[in-house]
C-alpha positions in Angstrom: 0.0 0.0 0.0 1.6 3.3 -1.2 0.4 6.7 0.1 1.0 9.3 -2.6 0.9 13.1 -2.3 -0.7 15.8 -4.5 -2.3 13.3 -6.9 -4.5 15.0 -9.6 -8.0 13.6 -9.2 -9.5 14.6 -12.5 -8.3 11.4 -14.3 -10.0 9.3 -11.6 -13.4 10.8 -12.3 -15.9 10.4 -15.1 -16.3 14.2 -15.3 -12.5 14.5 -15.9 -12.5 17.5 -13.6 -10.8 18.1 -10.2 -7.7 19.4 -8.6 -5.1 17.3 -6.5 -5.7 15.4 -3.3 -3.2 16.1 -0.5 -2.9 12.4 0.1 -4.0 9.5 -2.1 -4.1 5.7 -1.5 -5.5 2.8 -3.3 -6.6 -0.1 -1.0 -7.1 -3.7 -2.2 -8.0 -5.6 1.0 -9.9 -5.2 4.2 -6.5 -5.3 6.1 -5.3 -2.3 4.1 -8.6 -0.4 4.9 -8.0 -1.0 8.6 -4.4 0.1 8.3 -5.4 3.3 6.7 -8.0 4.2 9.3 -5.7 3.3 12.2 -2.7 5.2 10.8 -1.5 8.0 13.1 -0.2 9.8 10.0 -3.6 9.9 8.4 -6.1 9.9 11.2 -6.6 13.7 11.4 -7.1 14.2 7.7 -10.6 14.5 6.1 -11.4 11.4 4.1 -13.1 11.0 0.7 -13.7 7.6 -0.8 -13.4 7.8 -4.5 -14.6 4.5 -5.9 -15.0 4.9 -9.7 -15.5 8.6 -9.5 -18.8 8.6 -11.4 -21.1 10.5 -9.1 -18.9 13.3 -8.0 -17.7 16.8 -8.9 -14.4 17.7 -7.4 -13.4 21.3 -6.9 -10.7 23.0 -8.9 -8.5 23.5 -5.8 -8.7 19.7 -5.2 -9.2 18.0 -1.8 -7.2 18.9 1.2 -7.3 15.5 2.7 -7.0 11.8 2.0 -8.6 10.4 -1.1 -9.1 6.6 -0.9 -9.7 4.6 -4.1 -11.6 1.5 -3.0 -10.4 -1.4 -5.1 -11.5 -4.3 -2.8 -13.3 -6.6 -5.2 -15.1 -9.9 -5.4 -18.4 -11.5 -4.5 -19.9 -14.8 -3.5 -23.3 -16.5 -3.8 -25.1 -18.5 -1.1 -28.2 -20.2 -2.5 -31.2 -21.6 -0.7 -34.3 -23.2 -2.1 -36.2 -19.9 -2.5 -33.6 -17.1 -2.6 -29.9 -16.3 -2.9 -27.7 -14.2 -0.7 -24.9 -12.4 -2.5 -22.1 -10.8 -0.6 -20.2 -8.2 -2.6 -17.1 -6.1 -1.7 -17.5 -2.4 -2.0 -14.9 -1.8 -4.7 -16.6 -4.2 -7.2 -18.1 -2.6 -10.3 -21.9 -2.1 -9.8 -22.7 -3.1 -13.4 -20.3 -6.0 -13.2 -22.3 -7.3 -10.2 -25.6 -6.8 -12.0 -24.4 -8.6 -15.1 -23.3 -11.6 -12.9 -26.7 -11.7 -11.2 -28.5 -11.6 -14.6 -26.3 -14.4 -15.9 -27.3 -16.4 -12.8 -31.1 -15.6 -13.4 -31.3 -13.7 -10.1 -33.9 -10.9 -10.0 -33.9 -7.6 -8.1 -31.2 -5.5 -9.7 -31.7 -6.0 -13.5 -33.5 -2.7 -13.9 -30.5 -1.0 -12.3 -28.3 -2.1 -15.2 -25.8 0.4 -16.5 -25.7 2.6 -13.5 -22.0 3.7 -13.1 -20.0 3.3 -10.0 -19.1 0.7 -7.4 -21.2 -1.5 -5.1 -20.0 0.4 -2.1 -21.4 3.7 -3.5 -24.8 2.2 -4.3 -26.2 2.3 -0.8 -24.9 5.8 -0.1 -27.2 7.3 -2.8 -29.7 4.5 -2.5 -29.6 4.2 -6.3 -32.7 3.5 -8.2 -34.1 3.3 -11.7 -37.1 2.0 -13.6 -39.1 0.9 -10.5 -36.2 -0.7 -8.5 -34.2 0.7 -5.7 -31.1 -0.9 -4.2 -32.5 -0.7 -0.7 -35.3 -3.1 -1.8 -32.8 -6.0 -1.9 -30.1 -5.0 0.7 -30.0 -7.2 3.8 -27.0 -5.9 5.7 -23.9 -3.9 5.2 -20.5 -4.5 6.8 -18.7 -1.2 7.6 -15.7 0.2 9.4 -16.7 2.8 11.9 -14.1 5.5 11.3 -14.8 7.1 14.7 -13.9 3.9 16.7 -12.1 1.8 14.2 -14.5 -1.1 14.9 -16.1 -3.4 12.3 -19.9 -3.2 12.4 -22.7 -5.1 10.6 -25.7 -2.8 9.9 -29.0 -4.3 9.1 -31.2 -2.7 6.4 -33.4 -1.1 9.0 -30.3 0.7 10.5 -29.3 2.3 7.2 -31.8 5.1 7.1 -32.7 4.6 3.5 -34.9 7.2 1.7 -35.1 8.7 -1.8 -31.5 9.0 -2.9 -30.5 9.1 0.8 -29.1 6.9 3.6 -27.2 7.1 6.9 -24.0 6.9 4.9 -24.9 10.1 3.0 -26.2 12.0 6.1 -23.1 10.9 8.1 -20.4 11.0 5.4 -17.5 11.1 7.8 -18.4 8.0 9.8 -18.6 4.8 7.8 -16.5 3.0 5.2 -18.5 0.3 3.4 -16.6 -3.0 3.2 -19.3 -5.4 1.9 -22.9 -5.3 0.9 -25.2 -8.4 1.3 -28.1 -8.6 -1.2 -31.1 -10.9 -1.1 -32.2 -11.9 -4.6 -34.8 -14.3 -6.1 -35.1 -16.4 -9.2 -36.3 -14.3 -12.0 -40.0 -14.8 -12.8 -41.9 -11.6 -13.7 -40.4 -8.4 -15.1 -41.0 -5.0 -13.5 -42.5 -2.9 -16.3 -43.8 0.0 -14.2 -42.0 2.7 -16.3 -43.3 3.8 -19.7 -40.0 3.3 -21.4 -40.0 -0.4 -20.5 -43.7 -0.8 -21.4 -43.0 0.5 -24.9 -39.9 -1.7 -25.2 -41.9 -4.9 -24.5 -45.3 -4.0 -25.9 -47.4 -7.1 -26.8 -44.7 -9.4 -25.3 -46.0 -12.2 -23.1 -42.6 -13.6 -22.1 -39.5 -11.6 -21.3 -36.2 -13.0 -20.1 -34.0 -11.3 -17.5 -31.3 -10.9 -20.2 -33.8 -9.1 -22.4 -34.7 -6.8 -19.5 -31.1 -5.9 -18.9 -30.5 -5.2 -22.6 -33.6 -3.0 -22.8 -32.5 -1.0 -19.8 -28.9 -0.5 -21.2 -30.4 0.5 -24.6 -32.7 3.1 -22.9 -29.9 4.5 -20.9 -27.6 4.6 -23.9 -30.2 6.6 -25.9 -30.4 9.1 -23.0 -26.6 9.5 -22.9 -26.5 8.1 -19.4 -24.1 5.2 -19.9 -20.5 5.5 -18.7 -19.5 1.9 -19.6 -16.8 0.4 -21.9 -18.2 -0.2 -25.4 -20.8 2.6 -25.2 -20.7 6.1 -26.5 -20.1 8.2 -23.4 -19.7 11.8 -22.3 -17.5 13.3 -19.6 -20.3 13.5 -17.1 -21.3 12.3 -13.6 -24.6 10.8 -14.8 -27.8 12.4 -13.6 -26.8 15.7 -12.0 -30.1 16.5 -10.2 -32.6 14.5 -8.2 -36.1 14.2 -9.6 -38.1 16.4 -7.1 -41.0 15.0 -5.2 -43.7 17.6 -4.5 -47.2 17.8 -2.8 -50.2 17.6 -5.1 -51.1 21.3 -4.8 -47.7 22.4 -6.1 -47.8 19.8 -8.8 -51.1 21.1 -10.1 -49.6 24.6 -10.4 -46.5 23.3 -12.1 -48.6 21.1 -14.4 -50.4 24.0 -16.0 -47.2 25.7 -17.0 -45.4 22.6 -18.1 -48.2 21.3 -20.3 -48.6 24.7 -21.9 -44.9 24.7 -22.8 -45.0 21.1 -24.0 -48.1 21.7 -26.2 -46.4 24.7 -27.8 -43.3 22.7 -28.5 -45.1 19.4 -29.5 -43.7 17.5 -26.5 -46.9 15.9 -25.3 -46.0 12.3 -26.1 -43.4 12.0 -23.3 -44.3 11.2 -19.7 -42.9 13.8 -17.3 -44.3 13.0 -13.9 -45.1 9.9 -11.7 -47.8 9.8 -9.1 -46.8 8.2 -5.8 -48.9 6.1 -3.5 -48.8 8.7 -0.7 -50.4 11.4 -2.8 -47.3 13.2 -3.7 -45.9 13.4 -7.2 -42.4 12.8 -8.6 -41.6 15.2 -11.4 -38.9 14.4 -13.9 -36.2 17.1 -13.4 -35.2 16.9 -17.1 -38.6 18.1 -18.2 -38.5 21.1 -15.8 -35.0 21.9 -17.0 -36.1 21.9 -20.7 -39.3 23.9 -19.9 -37.2 26.5 -18.1 -35.3 27.1 -21.4 -32.3 24.8 -21.2 -32.4 22.7 -24.3 -30.4 19.5 -24.9 -27.1 20.2 -26.4 -26.9 23.8 -25.2 -23.8 25.0 -23.4 -22.3 27.7 -21.3 -18.6 27.9 -22.3 -17.1 24.4 -21.8 -20.0 23.2 -19.6 -22.9 21.8 -21.4 -26.1 19.8 -21.3 -26.1 16.4 -23.0 -27.7 16.3 -26.5 -29.5 13.2 -25.3 -30.8 14.1 -21.9 -31.3 17.4 -20.1 -30.5 15.9 -16.7 -26.9 15.1 -17.7 -24.4 17.9 -17.5 -21.2 17.4 -19.5 -17.6 18.6 -19.7 -17.2 19.5 -23.3 -13.4 19.2 -23.1 -11.8 21.9 -20.9 -14.5 22.7 -18.3 -13.5 23.5 -14.8 -15.6 22.7 -11.7 -16.6 26.3 -11.5 -18.0 26.1 -15.1 -20.2 23.2 -14.2 -21.3 24.9 -11.0 -22.2 28.1 -12.8 -24.4 26.2 -15.3 -26.0 24.2 -12.5 -26.8 27.3 -10.5 -28.5 28.9 -13.6 -30.6 25.8 -14.0 -31.6 25.7 -10.3 -32.6 29.4 -10.2 -34.5 29.2 -13.5 -36.5 26.2 -12.5 -37.2 27.8 -9.1 -38.3 31.0 -10.7 -40.5 29.4 -13.3 -42.0 26.6 -11.3 -41.4 27.1 -7.6 -39.4 23.9 -7.4 -35.8 23.7 -6.2 -33.6 21.0 -7.8 -31.3 19.3 -5.4 -28.0 17.9 -6.8 -27.7 14.2 -6.9 -24.0 14.2 -7.3 -21.5 14.6 -4.4 -19.5 17.8 -4.3 -16.0 17.5 -2.9 -13.3 20.0 -2.2 -15.6 23.1 -2.0 -15.5 25.2 1.2 -19.2 25.6 1.0 -21.8 23.8 -1.1 -22.4 26.2 -4.0 -25.6 24.3 -5.0 -27.3 24.3 -1.6 -30.7 25.9 -1.2 -30.2 29.1 0.8 
């Protein structure tokens, strides 16, 4: 294990943006993880776990602390008559894990195909897509408590999962995720709750889990949301903002303005909201962004919006973190001004003295 100094972080991120880390280390075993967190040399430094760097924007000044690249990999299957428990190390590729589950005909994560990042990052954001959330299939998570140096096993109920949230996100300085245990079932019936999947399998009676994965990958590719080898990608962090969830009264006020805009621009064929069982409504942030005047493919200097999906902000080649932040702020304030909805960033911001995208 080698601890390096002043390592530029931009090459370690999908945005290709970010200054240097004061200290940098790549860990490849649990023993190395314990060694890092017990090191007297490193114990007083702020810590940032990098993973694959796909859901993060790192500041231009870099990170004045220890950046840890988690490369602890591997997973194992424990089968019973009715379900399978899968234990996965945090440094394992998320999509590699999903691909292995699909190949084993195990259901529960197939709609999460193509999401970039590592398995250890998945619970932090409680990633979700096309009707599935990772918290639906998590049983427990083995962590290192960085405050005490102890190894803890947290059950699902202790993880504080919510929409794109968890105890790991609300207490970012405390836990290092070592392994995640998933409970999966033999694939029987596809989840076709979302319109994109309904269209993909219209008039189909039988759908294999492999076909579901291929369909999800295809949809994400068309939206420019794939950061995987073999697919056309952009220098981005994936979805930049969360889809806002609002009460029904606010939704009705937003609906009038959005549908008028969509009618004028002949955009009525696309679904732009999702009614939830508790009476609230999830609004697709991309629709609000476009209706606020930010079209796909538009740019502000070297920071741009993907030509395929308005929720994906991109580095057009030489963008700095400040360029991406400026564009994101313009989007936030325009959507707030037009619709009364504040878009919260989904990505993690690292190396900023204050969060420039926080609602004041």
